[in-house]
N, CA, C and O of each residue as an XYZ file, in Angstrom:
888
protein
N       0.991     -1.325      0.066
C       0.292     -0.296      0.262
C       1.170      1.379     -0.147
O       2.241      1.657      0.393
N       0.578      2.202     -1.021
C       1.242      3.561     -0.859
C       0.725      4.587      0.079
O      -0.443      4.953      0.202
N       2.030      5.092      0.874
C       1.822      5.596      1.882
C       0.770      6.981      1.453
O       0.632      7.207      0.251
N       0.179      7.717      2.285
C      -0.556      8.636      1.897
C       0.479      9.722      1.812
O       1.619      9.510      2.224
N       0.049     11.142      1.178
C       0.930     12.109      1.002
C       0.873     13.037      2.626
O      -0.034     12.951      3.453
N       1.837     13.699      2.708
C       1.508     14.351      3.881
C       0.248     15.667      3.277
O      -0.427     16.150      4.187
N       0.020     16.093      2.132
C      -0.814     17.060      1.866
C      -2.272     16.266      1.866
O      -3.323     16.898      1.969
N      -2.242     14.998      1.755
C      -3.729     14.392      1.977
C      -3.911     13.979      3.325
O      -4.975     13.535      3.756
N      -3.015     14.105      3.896
C      -3.482     14.085      5.434
C      -3.706     15.409      6.099
O      -4.385     15.546      7.116
N      -3.084     16.388      5.453
C      -3.402     17.769      5.991
C      -5.158     18.009      6.160
O      -5.959     18.237      7.067
N      -5.169     17.791      4.613
C      -6.942     17.901      4.140
C      -7.748     16.755      4.615
O      -8.904     16.801      4.193
N      -7.477     15.736      5.370
C      -8.043     14.875      6.411
C      -8.115     16.076      7.410
O      -9.094     16.787      7.634
N      -6.988     16.141      7.907
C      -7.253     16.712      9.294
C      -7.807     18.203      9.166
O      -8.042     18.880     10.167
N      -7.938     18.519      8.279
C      -8.522     20.192      7.780
C      -9.886     19.725      7.780
O     -10.634     20.568      8.275
N     -10.547     18.539      7.348
C     -11.989     18.403      7.031
C     -12.457     17.916      8.579
O     -13.621     18.108      8.931
N     -11.620     17.365      9.353
C     -12.011     17.080     10.523
C     -11.997     18.452     12.151
O     -12.439     18.492     13.300
N     -11.414     19.091     11.472
C     -10.711     19.953     12.813
C     -11.138     21.784     12.329
O     -11.459     22.691     13.097
N     -11.024     21.822     11.192
C     -11.404     23.284     10.600
C     -12.309     23.098      9.641
O     -11.956     22.914      8.476
N     -13.604     23.124     10.019
C     -14.628     23.096      8.762
C     -14.430     24.453      8.220
O     -13.668     25.319      8.651
N     -15.508     24.531      6.855
C     -15.480     25.694      6.186
C     -15.956     26.822      6.935
O     -16.861     26.845      7.768
N     -14.739     28.373      6.254
C     -15.100     29.252      7.422
C     -14.910     30.207      6.713
O     -13.787     30.372      6.239
N     -16.153     31.282      6.385
C     -16.169     31.873      4.736
C     -15.116     33.174      5.277
O     -14.523     33.767      4.376
N     -14.894     33.587      6.566
C     -13.863     34.894      6.549
C     -12.448     34.616      6.524
O     -11.606     35.479      6.279
N     -12.136     33.168      6.828
C     -10.779     32.666      6.369
C     -10.387     31.985      4.936
O      -9.315     31.777      4.368
N     -11.361     31.807      4.709
C     -11.343     31.380      2.883
C     -11.683     32.951      2.280
O     -11.294     33.402      1.203
N     -12.151     33.335      2.848
C     -12.022     34.922      2.030
C     -10.687     35.992      1.616
O     -10.297     36.572      0.602
N     -10.205     35.848      3.233
C      -8.911     36.276      3.202
C      -7.941     35.477      2.605
O      -6.893     36.106      2.750
N      -7.634     34.108      1.824
C      -6.976     33.318      1.418
C      -7.247     33.970     -0.072
O      -6.269     34.236     -0.772
N      -8.555     34.220     -0.540
C      -8.990     34.640     -2.095
C      -8.393     35.938     -1.822
O      -7.207     35.905     -2.149
N      -8.754     37.115     -1.333
C      -8.420     38.145     -1.350
C      -6.576     38.449     -1.251
O      -5.962     39.176     -2.031
N      -5.979     37.695     -0.111
C      -4.807     37.485     -0.496
C      -4.288     37.058     -1.975
O      -3.541     37.789     -2.624
N      -4.597     36.227     -2.286
C      -4.166     35.489     -3.619
C      -4.430     36.720     -4.830
O      -3.618     37.172     -5.638
N      -5.883     37.072     -4.626
C      -6.321     38.341     -5.569
C      -4.976     39.443     -5.932
O      -4.526     39.789     -7.024
N      -4.605     39.778     -4.675
C      -3.805     40.759     -4.488
C      -1.941     40.336     -4.680
O      -0.913     40.979     -4.466
N      -2.183     39.147     -5.110
C      -0.690     38.724     -5.393
C       0.375     38.521     -4.021
O       1.588     38.682     -4.151
N      -0.214     38.172     -2.790
C       0.508     38.106     -1.939
C       1.076     36.719     -1.794
O       0.287     35.777     -1.867
N       2.388     36.484     -1.593
C       2.852     34.874     -1.365
C       1.883     34.423     -0.400
O       1.284     35.083      0.449
N       1.805     32.798     -0.748
C       1.073     32.034     -0.210
C       1.892     31.195      0.862
O       1.932     29.998      1.145
N       2.316     31.953      1.177
C       3.095     31.540      2.838
C       2.586     31.289      4.049
O       3.097     30.575      4.913
N       1.462     31.946      4.116
C       0.833     31.673      5.246
C       0.799     30.227      6.517
O       1.433     29.243      6.136
N       0.277     30.131      7.586
C       0.285     29.234      8.215
C      -1.020     28.197      7.659
O      -2.175     28.528      7.391
N      -0.523     27.138      7.609
C      -1.872     26.228      7.182
C      -3.092     26.169      8.660
O      -2.917     26.351      9.865
N      -4.643     25.732      7.616
C      -5.369     25.567      8.880
C      -5.255     24.775      9.883
O      -6.043     24.957     10.811
N      -4.541     23.990      9.960
C      -4.403     23.239     11.245
C      -3.422     23.833     12.020
O      -3.406     23.709     13.245
N      -2.499     24.550     11.317
C      -1.683     25.329     12.101
C      -2.250     26.736     12.557
O      -1.900     27.242     13.623
N      -2.945     27.204     11.885
C      -3.912     28.451     12.451
C      -4.585     27.808     13.566
O      -4.446     28.410     14.630
N      -5.439     26.495     13.615
C      -6.074     26.175     14.622
C      -5.186     25.936     15.968
O      -5.466     26.310     17.107
N      -4.251     25.346     15.612
C      -3.112     25.364     17.018
C      -2.931     26.482     17.251
O      -3.574     26.851     18.233
N      -2.313     27.261     16.780
C      -2.193     28.747     17.310
C      -3.220     29.318     18.432
O      -2.993     29.600     19.609
N      -4.596     29.407     17.578
C      -5.895     29.910     18.273
C      -5.904     29.060     19.549
O      -5.979     29.668     20.617
N      -5.833     27.672     19.558
C      -6.209     26.960     20.589
C      -4.882     27.418     21.950
O      -5.108     27.618     23.143
N      -3.439     27.475     21.175
C      -2.514     27.995     22.071
C      -2.778     29.063     23.381
O      -2.635     29.006     24.602
N      -3.223     30.012     22.440
C      -3.895     31.585     22.761
C      -4.918     31.438     23.720
O      -4.826     32.208     24.676
N      -5.734     30.763     23.721
C      -6.597     30.308     24.080
C      -6.223     29.741     25.760
O      -6.609     30.266     26.805
N      -5.286     28.412     25.588
C      -4.830     27.901     27.055
C      -4.055     28.991     27.464
O      -4.136     29.292     28.655
N      -3.314     29.655     26.734
C      -2.828     30.747     27.620
C      -3.257     31.890     28.039
O      -2.644     32.925     28.305
N      -4.833     31.514     28.098
C      -5.730     32.991     28.274
C      -5.151     34.153     27.754
O      -5.564     35.139     28.365
N      -4.482     34.381     27.007
C      -4.260     35.698     26.157
C      -5.467     37.092     26.131
O      -6.621     37.050     25.704
N      -4.926     37.960     26.580
C      -5.516     39.127     26.046
C      -5.245     40.131     25.736
O      -5.944     41.144     25.717
N      -3.645     39.908     25.301
C      -2.988     40.619     24.497
C      -2.062     39.733     23.881
O      -1.296     38.890     24.349
N      -2.364     40.201     22.469
C      -1.594     38.760     21.549
C      -0.281     39.924     20.399
O      -0.639     40.740     19.551
N       0.710     39.696     20.665
C       1.397     40.445     19.325
C       1.938     39.299     18.634
O       2.316     38.264     19.184
N       1.960     39.624     16.996
C       2.219     39.333     15.827
C       3.401     39.717     15.287
O       3.701     40.907     15.391
N       4.255     38.857     14.645
C       5.399     39.510     13.933
C       5.150     39.015     12.608
O       5.317     37.841     12.278
N       4.706     40.027     11.783
C       4.703     39.175     10.374
C       2.940     39.049     10.259
O       2.278     38.197     10.851
N       2.373     40.142      9.326
C       0.941     39.900      9.445
C       0.648     39.298      8.173
O      -0.414     38.689      8.050
N       1.479     39.392      7.177
C       1.038     39.347      5.532
C      -0.632     39.372      5.067
O      -1.154     40.474      4.898
N      -1.374     38.227      4.885
C      -2.628     39.237      4.606
C      -3.596     38.329      5.597
O      -4.590     37.692      5.248
N      -3.052     38.441      6.887
C      -3.928     38.481      7.842
C      -4.804     37.103      8.289
O      -5.687     37.078      9.147
N      -4.442     36.243      7.678
C      -4.860     34.742      7.892
C      -4.611     34.391      9.316
O      -5.608     34.116      9.984
N      -3.411     34.354      9.909
C      -2.979     33.810     11.132
C      -3.676     34.807     11.646
O      -4.707     34.284     12.069
N      -3.702     35.775     11.823
C      -4.288     37.053     12.779
C      -5.517     36.785     13.557
O      -5.722     36.701     14.768
N      -6.497     36.644     12.215
C      -7.988     36.126     12.674
C      -8.050     35.034     13.381
O      -8.990     34.981     14.174
N      -6.975     33.694     13.317
C      -7.166     33.059     13.987
C      -6.754     33.348     15.615
O      -7.264     32.915     16.649
N      -5.925     34.015     15.451
C      -5.552     34.545     16.892
C      -6.214     35.395     17.512
O      -6.188     35.231     18.731
N      -6.889     36.371     17.098
C      -7.657     37.387     17.013
C      -9.147     36.617     17.847
O      -9.661     37.168     18.821
N      -9.607     35.485     17.353
C     -10.857     34.769     17.727
C     -10.315     34.381     19.130
O     -11.030     34.401     20.131
N      -9.266     34.096     19.136
C      -8.474     33.340     20.815
C      -8.840     34.527     21.585
O      -8.663     34.376     22.794
N      -9.327     35.731     21.210
C      -9.183     36.759     22.263
C     -10.494     36.722     23.377
O     -11.573     36.443     22.855
N     -10.509     36.957     24.753
C     -11.432     37.238     25.239
C     -12.143     38.742     24.951
O     -11.590     39.472     24.128
N     -13.335     39.192     25.609
C     -13.943     40.792     25.287
C     -13.121     41.402     26.050
O     -12.727     41.162     27.191
N     -12.809     42.540     25.020
C     -11.808     43.424     25.899
C      -9.985     43.157     25.278
O      -8.940     43.784     25.455
N     -10.297     42.084     24.620
C      -8.867     41.416     24.806
C      -8.403     42.139     23.108
O      -9.309     42.386     22.313
N      -6.817     42.428     22.709
C      -6.376     43.486     21.740
C      -5.211     42.519     20.770
O      -4.413     41.761     21.321
N      -5.259     42.648     19.677
C      -4.211     41.843     18.885
C      -3.270     42.950     17.769
O      -3.542     43.280     16.614
N      -2.113     43.328     18.627
C      -0.863     43.687     17.416
C      -0.335     43.234     16.430
O       0.347     42.294     16.839
N      -0.228     43.320     15.383
C       0.344     42.771     14.640
C       1.125     43.726     13.553
O       0.554     44.536     12.824
N       2.611     43.464     13.585
C       3.593     44.303     12.610
C       4.036     43.369     11.446
O       4.287     42.166     11.373
N       4.032     44.573     10.425
C       4.027     44.261      8.954
C       4.823     44.756      8.378
O       4.317     45.862      8.192
N       5.745     44.773      7.927
C       6.853     45.630      6.783
C       6.076     46.177      5.695
O       6.182     47.375      5.431
N       5.090     45.212      4.852
C       4.831     45.849      3.714
C       3.600     46.365      3.492
O       2.682     45.593      3.768
N       3.259     47.557      3.029
C       2.112     48.501      3.188
C       0.793     48.040      2.463
O      -0.382     48.177      2.805
N       1.497     47.300      1.074
C       0.281     46.745      0.682
C      -0.173     45.294      1.346
O      -1.296     44.843      1.121
N       0.687     44.671      2.095
C       0.395     43.471      3.045
C      -0.657     43.907      3.869
O      -1.825     43.519      3.884
N       0.083     45.042      4.774
C      -1.214     45.738      5.799
C      -2.398     45.877      5.017
O      -3.322     45.087      5.208
N      -2.490     46.779      4.161
C      -3.897     47.149      3.632
C      -5.141     45.592      3.235
O      -6.372     45.597      3.224
N      -4.591     44.940      3.080
C      -5.388     43.373      2.910
C      -5.297     42.755      3.929
O      -6.006     41.749      3.922
N      -4.675     42.923      4.912
C      -4.421     42.365      6.087
C      -6.026     43.202      6.849
O      -7.059     42.758      7.350
N      -5.529     44.460      6.597
C      -6.673     45.291      7.573
C      -8.630     44.949      6.831
O      -9.789     45.082      7.223
N      -8.123     44.623      5.997
C      -9.690     44.856      5.004
C      -9.782     43.284      5.574
O     -10.679     43.070      6.389
N      -9.021     42.316      5.244
C      -9.582     41.170      5.937
C     -10.134     40.726      7.479
O     -10.936     39.888      7.892
N      -9.164     41.862      8.167
C      -9.391     41.610      9.677
C     -11.130     42.338      9.650
O     -11.987     41.852     10.388
N     -11.423     43.407      8.805
C     -12.713     43.721      9.008
C     -13.758     43.250      8.640
O     -14.804     43.315      9.285
N     -13.578     42.546      7.214
C     -14.265     41.400      6.746
C     -14.935     40.141      7.669
O     -16.044     39.620      7.550
N     -13.761     39.825      8.709
C     -13.692     38.943      9.701
C     -14.500     39.305     11.023
O     -14.659     38.490     11.931
N     -15.028     40.686     11.049
C     -15.532     41.239     12.382
C     -14.550     41.445     13.481
O     -14.822     41.400     14.681
N     -13.412     41.670     12.968
C     -12.166     41.991     14.170
C     -11.390     43.438     14.257
O     -10.525     43.824     15.043
N     -12.089     44.149     13.048
C     -11.406     45.236     13.499
C     -11.084     45.895     14.631
O      -9.958     46.373     14.775
N     -11.987     45.989     15.517
C     -12.296     46.370     16.789
C     -10.979     46.428     17.648
O     -10.358     47.336     18.200
N     -10.743     44.407     17.462
C      -9.830     44.316     18.398
C      -8.506     44.258     17.703
O      -7.697     43.811     18.517
N      -8.064     44.452     16.830
C      -6.612     44.391     15.949
C      -6.059     45.526     15.694
O      -6.802     46.470     15.426
N      -4.938     45.677     15.710
C      -4.276     47.029     15.017
C      -3.001     46.588     14.681
O      -2.051     46.165     15.340
N      -3.262     46.840     13.171
C      -1.783     46.622     11.984
C      -0.915     47.649     11.747
O      -1.359     48.590     11.089
N       0.540     47.709     12.236
C       1.142     48.764     12.594
C       2.282     48.235     11.472
O       2.782     47.116     11.583
N       2.726     49.370     10.122
C       3.260     48.858      9.174
C       4.585     49.852      9.416
O       4.522     51.039      9.734
N       5.859     49.036      9.175
C       6.983     49.303      9.704
C       8.138     48.156      9.597
O       7.760     46.989      9.494
N       9.371     48.412      9.614
C      10.424     47.439     10.170
C       9.952     46.749     11.311
O       9.449     47.430     12.204
N      10.047     45.070     11.497
C       9.444     45.394     12.700
C      10.786     45.696     14.318
O      10.559     45.819     15.522
N      12.116     45.709     13.509
C      12.965     46.350     14.565
C      12.717     47.404     14.912
O      12.980     47.672     16.084
N      12.101     48.463     14.036
C      11.694     49.386     14.501
C      10.278     49.784     15.170
O       9.981     50.768     15.847
N       9.414     48.543     14.695
C       8.182     49.258     15.478
C       8.653     48.610     16.734
O       8.759     49.448     17.630
N       8.975     47.388     17.108
C       9.296     46.562     18.690
C      10.036     47.649     19.205
O       9.850     47.629     20.422
N      10.668     48.446     18.950
C      11.098     49.538     19.819
C      10.653     50.385     20.207
O      10.807     50.829     21.344
N       9.876     50.892     19.202
C       8.779     52.182     19.768
C       7.390     51.383     20.533
O       6.565     52.115     21.080
N       7.201     50.064     20.543
C       6.488     49.200     21.525
C       6.953     49.492     22.953
O       6.250     49.641     23.953
N       8.446     49.548     22.828
C       9.268     49.406     24.659
C       9.138     50.513     24.918
O       8.733     50.821     26.039
N       9.527     51.756     23.689
C       9.656     52.778     24.105
C       8.129     53.607     25.008
O       8.117     54.031     26.164
N       7.467     53.612     24.424
C       6.099     53.914     24.776
C       5.631     52.807     26.043
O       4.781     53.383     26.722
N       5.747     52.219     26.271
C       6.297     51.371     27.781
C       4.580     50.595     27.461
O       3.669     50.584     28.289
N       4.519     50.016     26.077
C       3.537     49.032     26.294
C       3.345     48.055     26.814
O       4.201     47.173     26.744
N       2.167     47.856     27.518
C       2.031     46.708     28.478
C       2.317     45.354     27.913
O       1.981     45.198     26.739
N       2.925     44.257     28.585
C       3.689     43.218     28.506
C       2.553     41.959     27.724
O       1.613     41.556     28.409
N       2.696     41.544     26.624
C       1.956     40.871     25.736
C       1.673     39.331     26.540
O       2.476     38.845     27.338
N       0.529     38.773     26.197
C       0.487     37.309     26.920
C       0.811     36.261     25.793
O       1.200     35.097     25.883
N       0.567     36.942     24.849
C       1.055     35.526     23.632
C       1.686     36.503     22.677
O       1.306     37.642     22.405
N       3.117     35.586     22.051
C       3.448     36.474     20.759
C       4.183     35.283     19.728
O       4.888     34.321     20.036
N       3.724     35.755     18.412
C       3.707     34.985     17.229
C       4.988     35.635     16.604
O       4.939     36.839     16.350
N       6.077     34.962     16.350
C       7.201     35.343     15.215
C       6.983     34.401     14.405
O       6.887     33.201     14.662
N       6.864     35.159     12.969
C       6.344     34.594     11.682
C       6.945     35.746     10.542
O       6.428     36.051      9.467
N       8.243     36.289     11.168
C       8.589     37.340      9.597
C       9.991     37.087      9.219
O      10.353     35.916      9.331
N      10.801     37.889      8.821
C      12.005     37.480      8.158
C      12.916     36.820      8.792
O      13.505     37.451      9.669
N      13.275     35.523      8.584
C      14.129     34.461      9.633
C      15.417     35.147     10.041
O      15.752     35.130     11.226
N      16.258     35.830      8.998
C      17.725     36.145      9.191
C      17.136     37.046     10.857
O      17.827     36.863     11.859
N      15.936     37.907     10.949
C      15.977     39.098     12.232
C      15.671     37.915     13.485
O      15.820     38.254     14.659
N      15.358     36.905     13.230
C      14.756     36.224     14.497
C      15.311     36.531     15.777
O      14.731     36.976     16.768
N      16.621     36.206     15.610
C      17.122     36.393     17.197
C      16.967     37.755     17.930
O      16.722     37.904     19.127
N      17.165     38.784     16.933
C      16.952     39.940     17.533
C      15.664     40.255     17.713
O      15.457     41.204     18.470
N      14.625     39.659     17.168
C      13.145     39.479     17.138
C      12.928     39.114     18.501
O      12.249     39.684     19.355
N      13.701     37.938     18.577
C      13.692     37.192     20.145
C      13.822     38.519     21.570
O      13.055     38.827     22.482
N      15.096     38.983     21.167
C      15.307     39.867     22.407
C      14.220     41.210     22.461
O      14.048     41.699     23.578
N      13.591     41.731     21.472
C      12.759     42.515     21.781
C      11.815     41.950     21.863
O      11.033     42.900     21.809
N      11.127     40.981     21.972
C       9.601     40.166     22.585
C      10.126     40.050     23.852
O       9.319     40.456     24.687
N      11.207     39.639     24.347
C      11.376     39.271     25.801
C      11.247     40.810     26.583
O      11.012     40.845     27.791
N      11.427     42.110     25.758
C      11.251     43.007     26.260
C       9.692     43.324     26.557
O       9.251     44.005     27.483
N       9.124     42.802     25.759
C       7.467     43.017     25.948
C       6.893     41.859     26.381
O       5.691     41.701     26.166
N       7.620     40.882     27.040
C       6.657     39.866     27.938
C       6.728     40.039     29.108
O       7.261     41.061     29.539
N       6.111     38.902     30.100
C       6.006     38.952     31.423
C       6.040     37.205     31.803
O       5.953     36.395     30.881
N       6.131     36.893     32.790
C       6.666     36.034     33.290
C       5.267     34.769     33.170
O       4.263     34.818     33.880
N       5.483     33.913     32.314
C       4.360     33.473     32.046
C       3.896     33.470     30.255
O       3.333     32.528     29.697
N       4.264     34.641     29.664
C       3.824     34.673     28.229
C       4.692     33.516     27.374
O       5.798     32.980     27.444
N       3.652     33.475     26.636
C       4.108     31.793     25.733
C       4.486     32.763     24.298
O       3.743     33.652     23.882
N       5.720     32.396     23.705
C       6.441     32.769     22.205
C       6.330     31.589     21.753
O       6.495     30.605     22.474
N       5.986     31.506     20.296
C       5.713     30.898     19.694
C       6.290     31.180     18.115
O       5.536     31.731     17.313
N       7.422     30.848     17.782
C       8.188     31.066     16.291
C       7.833     30.202     15.192
O       8.153     29.103     15.646
N       7.391     30.006     14.078
C       7.318     29.455     13.070
C       8.781     29.456     12.144
O       9.560     30.408     12.097
N       9.000     27.732     11.196
C       9.471     27.935     10.035
C      10.866     27.981     10.498
O      11.596     28.640      9.757
N      11.561     27.334     11.769
C      12.974     26.906     12.702
C      13.444     25.777     12.095
O      14.624     25.606     12.398
N      12.959     24.819     11.265
C      13.634     23.731     11.116
C      14.047     23.814      9.695
O      15.068     23.187      9.414
N      13.416     24.506      8.684
C      13.552     24.884      7.421
C      14.145     23.503      6.765
O      15.264     23.464      6.252
N      13.313     22.435      6.836
C      13.704     21.252      5.819
C      15.315     20.567      6.179
O      16.158     20.249      5.341
N      15.430     20.459      7.687
C      16.587     20.187      8.150
C      17.750     20.870      8.046
O      18.754     20.713      8.740
N      17.498     22.033      6.693
C      18.700     23.126      6.889
C      19.288     23.264      7.810
O      20.506     23.187      7.654
N      18.782     23.530      9.205
C      19.046     24.105     10.654
C      20.235     23.184     11.246
O      20.963     23.550     12.169
N      20.328     22.005     10.623
C      21.821     21.145     11.075
C      23.047     21.883     10.824
O      23.901     21.994     11.705
N      23.187     22.421      9.608
C      24.403     22.284      9.235
C      24.617     23.663     10.833
O      23.797     24.310     11.484
N      26.206     23.541     10.866
C      26.752     24.736     11.936
C      26.739     25.878     11.518
O      26.603     26.833     12.283
N      26.909     26.036      9.945
C      26.825     27.745      9.870
C      26.087     27.646      8.452
O      26.744     27.511      7.420
N      25.055     27.700      8.453
C      23.886     27.371      7.150
C      24.174     28.587      6.185
O      24.207     29.779      6.491
N      24.422     27.879      4.670
C      24.488     29.107      3.958
C      23.382     29.900      3.772
O      23.631     31.099      3.647
N      22.360     29.604      3.725
C      20.813     30.017      3.403
C      20.645     31.487      4.427
O      20.934     31.560      5.621
N      20.359     32.056      3.973
C      20.190     33.213      5.092
C      18.905     33.088      6.165
O      18.948     33.621      7.273
N      18.108     32.548      5.832
C      16.989     32.025      6.555
C      17.142     30.753      7.162
O      16.422     30.532      8.136
N      17.840     29.970      6.834
C      18.102     28.451      7.733
C      18.899     29.104      8.641
O      18.598     28.874      9.813
N      20.194     30.146      8.385
C      21.242     30.562      9.646
C      20.428     31.134     10.386
O      20.193     30.514     11.423
N      19.602     32.620     10.184
C      18.616     32.754     11.055
C      18.057     32.428     12.237
O      17.963     32.947     13.349
N      17.501     30.827     11.390
C      16.542     29.981     12.164
C      17.438     29.388     13.435
O      17.178     29.404     14.638
N      18.736     28.792     12.631
C      19.711     28.151     13.554
C      20.207     29.032     14.665
O      20.394     28.574     15.792
N      20.471     30.576     14.292
C      20.844     30.933     15.214
C      19.751     31.380     16.807
O      19.965     31.634     17.992
N      18.430     31.247     15.787
C      17.493     31.699     16.652
C      17.371     30.527     17.925
O      17.520     30.684     19.137
N      17.023     29.241     17.096
C      16.923     27.507     18.212
C      18.225     27.914     19.199
O      17.936     28.171     20.367
N      19.185     27.964     18.930
C      20.406     28.198     20.145
C      20.412     28.988     20.494
O      21.305     28.979     21.341
N      19.789     30.253     20.451
C      19.499     31.550     21.498
C      18.224     30.987     22.208
O      18.441     30.911     23.418
N      17.032     30.588     21.885
C      16.218     29.753     22.491
C      16.528     29.067     23.545
O      15.930     29.275     24.600
N      17.705     27.950     23.431
C      17.467     26.713     24.062
C      18.696     27.300     25.308
O      18.797     26.791     26.424
N      19.407     28.266     24.890
C      20.334     28.945     26.093
C      20.219     29.998     27.198
O      20.890     30.160     28.217
N      18.764     30.929     26.504
C      18.243     31.822     27.524
C      17.648     31.203     28.634
O      16.676     30.459     28.504
N      18.214     31.484     29.820
C      17.763     31.270     31.074
C      16.624     31.767     31.768
O      16.416     31.512     32.954
N      15.634     32.705     30.824
C      15.083     33.315     31.252
C      13.103     32.495     30.423
O      11.899     32.743     30.486
N      14.098     31.464     29.740
C      13.240     30.874     28.777
C      12.785     29.171     28.946
O      13.785     28.501     29.203
N      11.697     28.462     28.872
C      11.483     26.793     28.721
C      10.850     26.650     27.303
O       9.796     27.070     26.824
N      11.795     25.962     26.846
C      11.439     25.408     25.402
C      11.316     24.627     24.391
O      12.065     23.667     24.576
N      10.823     24.545     23.522
C      11.336     23.375     22.539
C      10.472     23.684     21.275
O       9.523     24.464     21.194
N      11.150     22.706     20.077
C      10.821     22.879     18.989
C       9.990     21.928     18.289
O      10.701     21.694     17.312
N       9.424     21.547     18.212
C       8.468     20.599     17.254
C       8.536     20.613     15.862
O       8.519     21.686     15.259
N       8.632     19.224     15.108
C       9.087     19.323     13.782
C       7.533     19.113     13.169
O       6.716     18.315     13.629
N       7.348     19.866     12.213
C       5.726     19.757     11.427
C       6.413     19.261     10.179
O       7.572     19.441      9.804
N       5.292     18.506      9.556
C       5.189     18.281      8.220
C       3.976     18.096      7.572
O       3.270     17.339      8.237
N       3.364     18.525      6.406
C       2.230     18.872      5.668
C       2.378     19.487      4.424
O       3.498     19.581      3.923
N       1.292     19.956      3.814
C       1.009     20.730      2.693
C       2.328     21.284      2.230
O       2.893     21.170      1.143
N       2.812     22.162      3.768
C       3.809     22.846      3.209
C       4.913     22.564      3.406
O       5.620     23.422      3.934
N       5.426     21.408      3.102
C       6.777     20.127      3.119
C       7.084     20.164      5.209
O       6.319     20.046      6.165
N       8.422     20.364      5.087
C       8.926     19.900      6.269
C       9.364     20.868      6.960
O      10.370     21.327      6.419
N       9.042     21.509      8.081
C       9.342     22.664      9.217
C       9.234     22.331     10.436
O       8.887     21.237     10.880
N       9.610     23.523     11.153
C       8.925     23.179     12.809
C       8.648     24.508     13.652
O       9.117     25.559     13.214
N       8.093     24.516     14.547
C       7.660     25.405     15.062
C       8.308     25.372     16.475
O       8.477     24.322     17.094
N       8.655     26.595     16.934
C       9.490     26.849     18.531
C       8.092     27.119     19.318
O       7.111     27.743     18.914
N       8.270     26.542     20.414
C       7.164     27.117     21.864
C       7.940     27.545     22.756
O       8.907     26.786     22.819
N       8.023     28.463     23.558
C       8.374     28.751     24.568
C       7.511     29.645     25.674
O       6.470     30.248     25.413
N       8.239     29.591     27.093
C       7.521     30.000     28.034
C       8.428     30.825     29.007
O       9.322     30.350     29.708
N       8.062     32.101     28.939
C       8.915     33.302     29.613
C       8.533     32.263     31.032
O       7.422     31.826     31.334
N       9.908     32.040     31.787
C       9.836     32.119     33.301
C       9.426     32.983     34.550
O       9.587     34.166     34.249
N       9.002     32.862     35.714
C       8.641     33.702     36.685
C      10.228     33.912     37.068
O      10.546     34.663     37.990
C-alpha cells in the first residue's frame, strides 16, 4: 500500500478540525487576488495557534509578520472580550490587505496592524511602555529572528508564551553555519532559545502540505 502524502493527511485533518469558514476562505482569496505570496500558516497550524492562545488565556497578543491577516484572524478569535491583537507588517500593501480581511471577519475593533520594519516598531512599543503581551507569534523575516526574540522578551512577562514558525527549514538548520540566510537565522534563533535562562522551550517538527519545517514554543519563566 502506498503511503498517503503529507498534503492528503493535511486535507483529512482540516476536514475534521477546521470546517469551512467564510472569513478565513475570504482572507485566502483576497490575499491571492492581491498577489501576496502563499506562505501563511496552514489551517491546522492556525487552529493550533488559536488553541494555544486560548490555553494561555491571552488578552494581549503580538504578531510579527501579518501578511494577509490569515493567522491574525485565528489569533484574534482567541481573544476574550476586551482583548487586543497587535500585528507588525513591513509591507504597506500586505497591511492594507490584512486590515480589510480582519474587518471582513468582524475583528477590526480588536486588532491593529502597524506598518514598518519590525525592529523599529518593536522598539517603539518598548519606548511607549506598552503593557506586556501574553502571547507572541513570530512569523517574519528569518534572519532577524534572534533580534526579534530579544525585543519580544522586553515585551513579555512571566508566563508569556512565544511561538515562532519556520525554525527547521527542511533540516537546513543542522548545518553548523547554514549558507542560506533564512536557515542561518533559524539556526541562531534555536540556539538562543535553548540558551536563554529566562525561557523554557522546545521545537516541534512539522510536516504537511507546506513540507518539512517546525515551530518553536517557549514560555517566559517566573
